[in-house]
N, C-alpha and C positions, 0 to 999 in steps of 0.2 A: 429220767423222764419216761413215763409210761408210753405205750404204743397209742392208746386211745387219745391222750392229750396231744401227741405229735400229729395225729391224723387230724383232729379237730382244728388244731392251729393252722396247719397247712391248707386245709380248706377254706378257712377264713381269709388267709393271706393271699390265696389265689383269686379272690374277689377284688383285690386292691387295684388291679389294671382296669377293672370294670368301673369302680367308684371314682378313680382318679382321671378318667380318660377326658373328661370334660375340661381338664386343666392343660393336658399336653398334646391332645390330638387336634390337628387342624380340621376346619369345616370343609365342606364340599368333597367328602369321600365317604365310601361305604363304611358303616360302623360295625366291623367284623369282630372287634373285641368283645362285644355283647354276647357272642356265642358262648363264652366261658360260663355264663351264669346257669343255663339249663344243665351244663355238663357237671358243675360243681353240685347243683341240686340232686342229680342222680346219684352221684357219689356219697352224698350226705345220706340218702336213703339206704345205700348199700352199707353204710356204717351200722345201721339197725340189725342187719344180718350178720355182720362180723362180730359186733361187740354187744348186741342187745340194745334195747331201748333203754336209756337213762335220762336223767334230767339234763345233764351237759349236752348229750347228743341231741336231745329234742330242742333245746335252745338254739344250737348251732343250725339244726334243719329249719327252724322257723325264720331265723335271720336270713339264711340263704334264700328261703321262699319270698321273703319280703323284697329282698334285692332282685329276685327274678320278676316279681309283680311289677316293680317300679321301672323295669327296663323292658316291659312287655312290647310296648310301642315300638321301641328300638329294635326288638326281634322282628316284628312285622315289617318294618322298613327295611331290614336286612334282607328277608326272604322275598321282598318285592323289588330288590336291587335299586332302592331309593337312596339318594345321597343325603347326608346330613349337612343341612345349611347352617345351623347353628344350635347350641344348646341353650334352652330357655333358663331364665333365672330360677323358676320353680324347680327345674330338674337339678340345677347347680346346688340349691339349697337342700334338696332331698338327697343328693349324693354326699354333701358335706355332713348332714345328720347321720347317714348310714356309715360314714367313715368314722364319726365318733363313737357310735354304737359298736362298730367292729373293734375299735381300740379297747372300749370298756369291756367288751365280751372276752377279748383275749386276756385282758388282766384278770378278770374273774376266773377264767379256766386255769391261769397259771397260779393264781393265789389258792385255788381249791384244787390243786393238782392231785391226783391219786398217786400212791406209791407205785414204783415200777415193779411189776411182776415178771418172773421167768416163764417162758414158753414151755408147755408140757405136752406130751403125747396124748392125742385124744382118739379114741375109737369110737365108731358110730355103729349102732345095732338097729334092726328092725324087729317089730313084733309088738307084744303087750304083755301085761302081767298075767293074763289068763292063758294066752297061747305059748308064752315063752319068747326068747330073743335069739336071733341069729345075726352075725356080723354082717353089716351092709356091704353089698358088692354091686357097685354102679348106681347111677343116679336115678334109676327107675324105681328103686326100693326106697320105702319111706325111712326118714330119720326120726326114731321114737325114743332112743336111749343114747345118751352121751357119756362115755367112761373116759375119765382123764387120769392118768398116772403121775403121781409126784415121787420122785426117787432122789435120793442123795447122789451127788456126783461121784464120791468115793464110796465104795461098798467093801466092808471087811468081811471076813469069813463068819463071824458071828452074826452078821446082818441077814445071812442067807437062812438062818434058823428062826428069824423072828416072823410072826404073823403078819399077814397084810391087814392094814388098817382101812376100814371102809367108812367113808363119810357120805351122807346123803343131804344135799343142801335143802333147807326148808323152802316151802312154796314161795316165799318172799325174796329168796335170794338165789344165786347161782354159784357155780364152782368158782368163778372169778372173784366173787365178793369173799369167799372163804380161802382163797388162795394163800394169803399171808400165813394163817395158822396152819393151814396144810403143808406149806413149804417148811415151816419151822418143825413140825412133827417129822417130816421126811429127813430133815438134817440130823435127827436123832438116830438114823439108820433104818427107819421103817419104811417100807413101800406103802404109800397112801393111795388109795383109789377113791375118787368121787364119782358118784353116779347121779345123772340128772334124767328125770322121766318127763316125756311129753307124748304119752300114749293116749289112745282113746278112751281106756277105762280109767284114767286118772285125770279128771277134769275139775276145775275150780270155777269156771264161768259158763261152760257149755256153749261157748261161741268163738269167734276169732281171737279173743283175748287170751285163749289158752295156748295160742302159738308160742314157740320159743322166744321170739323177739319181743313179745308183749307182756307175757303173764308175770314174771317177777316184778316188773316195774308197775304194772296195773295193780297188783296186790299191795304194793308198798304205797302207792298213791291213794287207792281207794279204801284200803284198810277194811275189807268186809268183815262182818262179825261171825262169819261161818267158822265152825271148828273143823280142823282137818285131821282129827285123830286117826279116823279109818283110812284116810288117803296115806298118811304117814306109815301105818302098820303094813298096808299093802305094798308099799314102796320098800319097806325094810325087808320083807319076806322075799320079794323078788330079787332085790339087789343082793342079798346074802347068798341067795341060791345061784345066781349068775356069777358073782366074784368067786365064790367058793369053787366052782366048776373051773373057772379060769386060772386061779392063783393058789388053790389049796386053803390052809388054814387061815380064816378071816375073823376079825374082831370088829364089831361095829362101834363106832365112835359117835356119840351123840352130844351135840353141843348144848350148853345150858342156854335157854331162851329166856329173855326178859324184856320187859317194855312193849309198847303197842306194835312196834315192828321188831320181830325177833333179830337176835344178833347184830344190834345197833353198832356194837363195837367194830364189826367188819366195814360198815358203811363209812366210818369216820376215815378208814385207810383207802378203800377202793372207789367209794362214791362220796367224797367230802362235800360236794355242793349239795347233794340230797340230805346229808347229815346235817349241814348247817341250816337247811330250810326246816328241818323237823326240831332242831334244837339250838336256835341261835344263841340263847343266853349262856349254855354251857359249852358251846362247840369248841372253843379254844383250849380249855382245860382238858376236855374229854379227848380231842384229838391227840394231844400229847400223851395222855394215859393209854390210848388205844395203841400207840406204837409199841408198847410194852406187853400188850396181851398175847400176840402170838407165841412169844417165847415162854411166857408163864404157863399158857395152855399146853405147850409141848412138853414141858416139864411135868405137868400133872398127868397128861395122858401116858408118858413114859412110866411114871410111878404106877399107874393103874395097870397098864400091860405087863409090867414086870411082876406085880402081885398076882395077876391071873396066870401067868406062865408057871410061877412057883407053886 
């Protein structure tokens, strides 16, 4: 089970005491359980910064916000130290409906569960493509580039002589989205480095949507007709220079793009709910096929790298 799924389900289940309190809590007491709702809402926003915004995280946040609104009067009563005389029938019906929605949402999240991914080492850099990058030291420095390493658990002597494989996620995706294929390549004995750019000189929207937590999801949902060839070339040049300085010989791996949203195969594994929304008709068959994609890609990449080395 993936970390993001566990976090989403725990958040939803933590609302159960709030939703069920009209059943088991006696009247004529201060309604302190309602304090759970603002805490859970704040945690749901924190998920945006930890995992980035996705359809599943957005749905969880919206539901938590609805529960918060339906309990807003209860929060006011609590802060005014007023006792609860009774829970009205309207309130009980609202809580019953929210309980049903919670169960349905948990079922959806479990059914469209992403595959589990292993945690990888990530290094954060400050700078830009025009000025260059330095490794971030302290929270006062901006976080403009994220470099994630994928390595095999066991490394043989021959693996040390292999070049580093550089991967740059498309603007529509993140390192997390490509992690199944990058892990598969790493298991072939290669060190794989994925680089994500969020610098001032690489912009897709020119506003807050260019932030790390918004940009990939906004591009997948809005699907602008802008061409990003110049952006991709600038990213490739800067990433090759940085990774070559850090690791030595580096080979760029460019994934084959297809469809209105590039690398749809990745979404079937890491963001299946979004993949289902985009492709309801063929989702089931494509999800099964997508599970074979990482290993097939790893074999193809290994073949290309061996030919280049020879």
